[in-house]
N, C-alpha and C positions, 0 to 999 in steps of 0.2 A: 501581252501584246505588246511589240516593241513601240518604242516612241517614233513619234513621225519624224521625219527631216523635211524642212519647210525650203518651197523653193523662192518664196515670196517672202520679204523680212516685214513681222510686225514684232514690235516690242514684248509681247507677250510670250513669243515663240523661244521654246527652251532650247531648239536646234534649227539654224537658218544654215544654207548653205544657196547661195546663189552662183550663176553661171554669168558672170559679167564685171563691171568695171567696178572696181573699188569706190573710184571718187563716187559715182553715182549712190552706192552702198551709203558709205560712211555718211554722207548728207542727210539719211533719211535717219539718223540714229540722235536719239537726242541725247544734248550737252549733259554731263557729268551721271551717267549710266553703267559705263563700263570699270570694271576693275582690273582689268589687263590686256593691253592691245602686244601681239607678240605673233612675231612674221619673219621670214626671213624674204625680202625681197629681190627682183630679179637685178641681176648685177652688170642689166645691159652691155653685156657683149655679143650678141649674134646666136643666143642659142635657139634652139628648134622652137621654145616657148616665148620668143622674144622677137618684137619688132628688129629688123638687120640693121634699121637705120638710126635704132638708139645706139648712143653712145655716154660718155661718162656726163657729160652736158645736161643730157635725157636725164640721168638719177639725179642730180642738181635739182633740177626744175621741176622733177616729178615728187622729193621730197620736200621740197620748198613748199610745197601744195596742200601735200598730205600731212607734215608733223604739225601744223597748226589744230586740223581737222581732230587729227588722233587724240592732242592735246584738250581738244573742246568736248572730248566723249568721255574724255576719261575721268571717272568719280575723282574726288581729293584724298591724296593717299594713295591712286592706283600706282600699276605701274605700268611703265611701254618697254619691252625688250626688243632687241634688234640685230639678229643674227645675220652676219656678214662677213665677205672675207676682201678678197682681192678684186676690182677690173685691172684685168691684161688686156692692152690693146697695141699692136705692134712695137713690141718689146718694153713698153712701158706698164708698170705694176703700180697702181693707186691703191694704199689699203681704203676701203670704205668705210670702217670704221671710223676713222678724221674727219671723212668728207662729213657724214652725221654730226658728229660731235660739232664743226665747224659750225652748219647749217644752225643748229639748237643756240649755239653763244654766238653767234656774229651775224644773220643773216634773217632771223625774224624778230618778232615784237619783243621790245623788254620784257615785258610779263612772261612772255612763255619763256625766255632768258633764263630769269628769275624764278621761276615756280617750277620749272620741267628741270628737275634736280639731279645732276648723275649720281648713281651711287657704285656700279662697278663695271670694269670691263673683265670681263670673264673670258677665259682662253678655252676653246673646246679642241680638245686634241683628240689624234686618232693616228690609230698604227701603221693607216694605210692609204694608199694612193700613187699617182704617178712620180716616177722616180727621174728625177733631172741629172743631168751630167755638166752644165756649168751656172748653178748654183745651188744649195742647200733646198734638198724635196721638201714641197709646203705638208705639213702636218698638224696643221691649226686652221680655224677661223676664230670670229669673235663673239659674244653677244655685248650689247650694251644695254646696259639696264639703269633708266631714268623713272623719278617718281614725279609723282605730280602734287607737289608740299615737302613739308620738313617731316608734317608725321604721314608714317605710312605703314601700309600691313605686311608684315615678315613674319612667318613661322619655321623657324629654324627646325625645331624638332623634326617636322613632319620631311625633313631632308638630308636628315643626319647621315654618316655612311661609318661602315664598320672603323675605329680605330686600326692601328698597326701595330700597339701594343696595349690591347686594353687590362693590361693585367697591372699596366706602371702605377706606382706610387710614388706618392710626395717622401723625397727623404728629409727632409727637412723639417722648421717650424711646426707648428702651431698642428699643419696635418698629418705630420709624419706618421707615413706609414697606411694611410686611409689613400683608396684609387683615388688617381690623379684625374680621370677623364668623367665624361659624361655617361654615365646606363645606356643611355640613345644610342650613343657615337659620338664622331665627333662634327664639326664643321664642313662641308665640302669642298671648301675654299675656292679660289677664284679661277683655277685649274680644274677643267672636268677632261677626266678619260674616259669617253664613249662612243665605243666603234662608228664610225661613218656606215654609211648605205650603201654597200657596193654588192658586186655580180650574187655573191653566196648569203647574202642577210637574209635572215628570216622576212624582213620588212620589206624588202624589195620589189617596186612594180616599174613600172613602163617610164618615169620621171627621171630626165638623166640629174636632177639635182636635188635630189629626196634629205633630209636630216631625220635623224632616229626620234622617234617617239619620245624615249628619255627626257631630251631636252626640254621642250614643251612641258612635260609632263611636270618635272622638276619644277619649272618655273611659276606652273600653274599652283601645285601643292604649296609653296611657298609663300607667295606672291597674292594669293585669292582666298577671299573664306569659300568655308562649304556654299554651295549652290550660286554663287560668285560668276560674274558676266566674264567670259574670254570673248577677244576678237582678234581674227588674223584675217588682214585685207588681201593678201597672197596666197591662199590657202593651200595651193600647189595639189598633191597628192592626198590631201588631209589628214596633216599629221597631228595639227594641232587639235583640229575637230576630235579624231582620235582618242586624244591625250585627256581633251575637257570632258570627253564621255567616259573614259576611263575612271576619271575621278569626279564623276557626279556636276561639273558646273554646266551653266549655259553656255552655248556657244555661237555667235557668228563670223559668216567666211564668206569669202567671194573669190572666185577664179575665172580669168577670162578666159583659160582655154576650155575648149567641151570635152576634147580628148579626157584632160587631166581632170577636169568636173568631175567626168563620170568615174574615174580611177578613185576620188574622193569621196565618193557619195558611196561607192561600194564597201569601201575600206570603214566609213561610217555605222553604215548597218549593219558589218560584219562586228561593230565595237558593241554597239547596242545590241548583240542576240548573243553577244560572249561568244563570237566564234575569231575574234580579231587576232593574227599572231605578231605577236612583240616583245623584243629583246626587252627582259625586266631591266631595272633600272639598278643593277650590280658592279661590283669591280670586275675589273676585267681580269680573264681566266690568265695566269703567268703558264706559260708552255711548261710541257715536262720535257725534263732536259735529258731523257732518257728515249725519246720517242725519237724515229729515223729521222725526220722533218727538221728537230731541234738538233740533232749532232750535225758538227761539221764536216761537209763533204771530203773526201782526199782530195780531187781537182782542188776547191777550193784552197785546201792546207798547202797544196803544192805552191798553188799561184800567189798564194801572200807571202809564203817564205821566200820565192822567189823575187817579189819585188821590194822587199826589205831586206834582201840579202847585205847592200851595202853598207845597211847602219850597222851590222850588228847584231841584231837581234831576231831572233825565233821565235818562231809562235808552235806550239803546241797540240796536238787535238786531244 
């Protein structure tokens, strides 16, 4: 029999997802009880699931209230991970990671500033999205990682990725001739190439701003011990809940939208029964250059050569 997803929070619940405001939920969570708070908050840009009156000032006000509560519920050595992008309004673009960093370091108490320690600014890059004509097309968002205190949990071996050259050996010194890499793989670095969830993605739901399971899954594996507690205040389509279930962690979440709450519940139920569809955290496949869609069409060939004719440089198919 599958585990139950509780709709009211109690500390002993293994999995809780409430349909309600995260501010009401977090006040019920005891201090120093959560291993990881991971989320992607609303950007306050008038999306279908947001209050149309919200703006960048709303984002700032909400986080000045939320982050102290996040800090309170985190265990010593626990982690806070915020996956965020850009706020765009009336042609003004604001990097939200800058806003979060500034709030923590300049607008909250000294105890939080001194003890919520910045560890990494991870770049999540993806290959697909809207194509711009007046600026460079956006192909990344950011994950800010902070820890509560100097000592923290970090399991690198659980998230190592394949080396590009696993057979590389030391060429000098005492280790000359020995394999230079770790047999489990390499550190994934602070640039993560993980496909975003678009129309044909196996994880796609009705939610318009859904992030892939691989992102919270990687963070959960690296930053929480087995059986640890994960909290997502803005659960959305349930991605962090799914990742927590897959990695056998306890989960606490809240989602304000009734529509997306039901989506999240169904996905988490599928995860509990083994029926969830998700893309495994593995390297992005390089295209087969001999396939039809990877070859340069003749129309593109002619256009490119025409556009650079004056430069004296020709393109070949």
